[in-house]
N, C-alpha and C positions, 0 to 999 in steps of 0.2 A: 788396377795395379796387377801386374803379372805375378801369379803364384809360383813359387819355387818349391819343388819337391826335394827335400834334403836326403841325399844318399849317404848313409853312414860310412865311415872309414873301414874298408875291408880288411885292413891289416891289424886292427886293434880289437882284441878280445875283451869283452866286458862280462860282468856277472849277469846270469839269467835270472828269471823270476824266482825259481826255487832257491837259489843261493841267497837272494835278498829276504825271502819269506822265512827260510829255515837256515840261518847262518851257521857256519861250522864246517868241519871237514871230517873225513873218516869213511871207511868202507861200509860200516853199518848204516850210517846216515844215507849214503848213496844207494845202498841196496834197498832200504825201506822206500825211498823215493821211486826207484825203478820198479819195485814190486807193486807199489800203490798205483802207479799209472798203468801198469800192465793189467791189473784188476779193474781199473776204471774203464779201460778199453774193452775188456771182457764184458762188463756190464752194458756198455753202449752197443756192443755187438748184438745184444738181445732186443734192441729196438730196430725192427726190420719191417720193410714194406715189400710185399711180393709183387713182382711185375710179370704179367702173363707171357710177355714176349721174350723173356730171358730166364736162365736158370740161376742168375746171381741177383739177390735182392738188394734193395737200397737199405743201408744200415747206418748206425751212428758211429761205426768204427773210424771212418776218416776224421770225424770230429775229434775223437780220442787221439788219433795220430798227430794231428796238427797241434793240439793243446799239449801233448806230451813233449814234442820237440821244442815248442816255444818255451815251455816251462823248465825243462831239464837240460836243454842244450844238445849238441850233436851226439856225443858219445853215450851219455846216459839215456838220451831219448831213443837212440837206435837200440841200445841194450834193453830198454824196456819193451820195445816192440819185438825184439828177438825172444825175450822171455815170454811175451804173449804168445808167440808162435809155438814155442816149446811147450807151454801149458796146454795148448790145444792139440798138440801132437801126442803128448805122453802122459798128461795128468788128468784132464777132464774136458768135457765138451764146451770149450771156451769160444769156439768160432761161431759165426752167425748161422742161424738156421737156414738151410737151403729152401727154395721154393717148394720142393717135393715134401719136406717135413711140415711146412705150414698148411698144406692141404688147401682148403677153400678160403682160408683166412687171408685177408689183404694186409692187415696190420698185426704185428706181434709186438707186445710191449712187455718185455722182461719175463713175466710169469704167465703160464708155467714155463720153466726153463726148457728151451728146445734147441740148444746149441749143437754144434757139430764137433766131433773129435775125429782126427785122422791125420795121416801124413799129408803135407801140403801138396806133394807131387801126385796125390790121388784125387785132388779137388780141383774142379774147374776154376774156383775162386782162389786157388793157392797162390797164383801169381800176384794177386792183390795183397795177400797176407805177407808175402816176401817183400812186396813193394812198400809195405808199411815201414819196414826197417829203413829203406832208402829215404822215404818221404819224411820220416821223423828226423833223420840225420840232416837232411837238406834244410828244413825249417829251423832246426836247432843250430846249425852252422851259421845261418843268417841271423838268428836271435843273438848269438854270441858276439855278433858284430853290430848290434844295436838296431837291427831292422824291426824288432818287436816294439820299439819305443817311438817310432816315427810313422809317417804316412806310407812308408814302404812295407809295412806289415802285410797288407793284403797281397802285395806282389810276392812276398816270401811264401805266403800260403798257397798262392796259385802255382808257383814253381814246384813246391813240394807236392801238391796234388797231382800235377802232371807227371812227376817222377814215379808216382805209384802206377799210373797207366803204362809207363814205359815197360814195366815188367808184366803187369796184369793182362794187357791186351794180347801180346804174343802168346802168353801162357794159355789163355782162353782159346785163342785161335788154333793152337795145337790140338786141344780137345775136340774142337769142331772138325778140323781137317782129318783127324785120325779115325773118326767114326766111333769114338768111345761111347759106351752106353751109360746113361744116367743111372746111378745107384738106386736100386729099388724099382726101376722102370725098364720096360722093354723098348726103350726109345733112346736113340743116340742124340748127342748134343747137336749134331748137324741137322737132324730132322726136327728137333724141338725148337730151334731158333729160326725165325723167319729171315729170308734174304735170298739173293740170287747166287751168291758164291761165298767162299770162306771169308774173304775180307769183308764183304757186306754183312754177313752174319755176325762176324766178330764185332764190328762197330755197332750194329743194332743190338747185340746181346751184351756188350761190355762197355759201351761208351755213351751212346745217345740217350738211353733212359736215365742216366745218372747225372746229366749236366745240371738239371734243375736242383736235384738234391745236393749236389756238390756246391752249387752256388749258395744255397741256404746254409750249409755247414761252414763254408768259408766266411759267410757273414757272421755267424754265431761265434766262430773262433776269433775272427778279427775284432769282434766287440768284446768278447770275454777277457782277452789278454790285457787290453788297456784298462779295463775295469779292475782286474786283479792287481795290476801295477799301481793304480790309484789307491786301492785299499792298502797295499803294503806300504806305500809312501806315507799315507796318513797315519798308519799304525806306528811307523818308525818315528814320525815327527811327534806324535802324542806320547809314545812310550807305553809299555804294558801297564795296565792298571794295577795298583797295589792292593 
């Protein structure tokens, strides 16, 4: 029998996971949700794998972005990632540790805290951080139209993930092409990343090494959301314990 993939109605907005798990309305409720997922992404940023061929490590941030958008929806999801960006720019070192801070370590897992703080326009990974806002909006927009409750969820995750690269890759390419020096090192991004030209270096430094990690994070996010929905539905059916 031929399997049919159901595409949800694009014009109907439905409640997202956070609205079902934490029913109610109000600015305070929304702010708590936005702040909570921004801090959740901050924590995931401290799970980092250094790659010798690029200045941008593999981190858990993208997993946080996808889960944030799917849970909060478009506006609150993108607001949470905007808040995450502002925390890393003005409050504390919320961004992922760069390869130069990790030293000889291949894996960094949360502690000791080694995050980065700074203006995104000074960071070669800044484009990805800005892209988190767009990525969370995209997956949130699709979740609001029911994509998170059907077999279309992985497609929504892939589209959102690609939207991050739309900003991240040109941003990294600028740092490579301009000959900008890596902070703390007498070495430019152009010289630090292998490749024959700027485009080749950009793809090798900002795309190819992350395909495997992105696939794993997409799998985790696509599995976590349905499990969360199942838990919420069972809780609603059973009702809170007295």
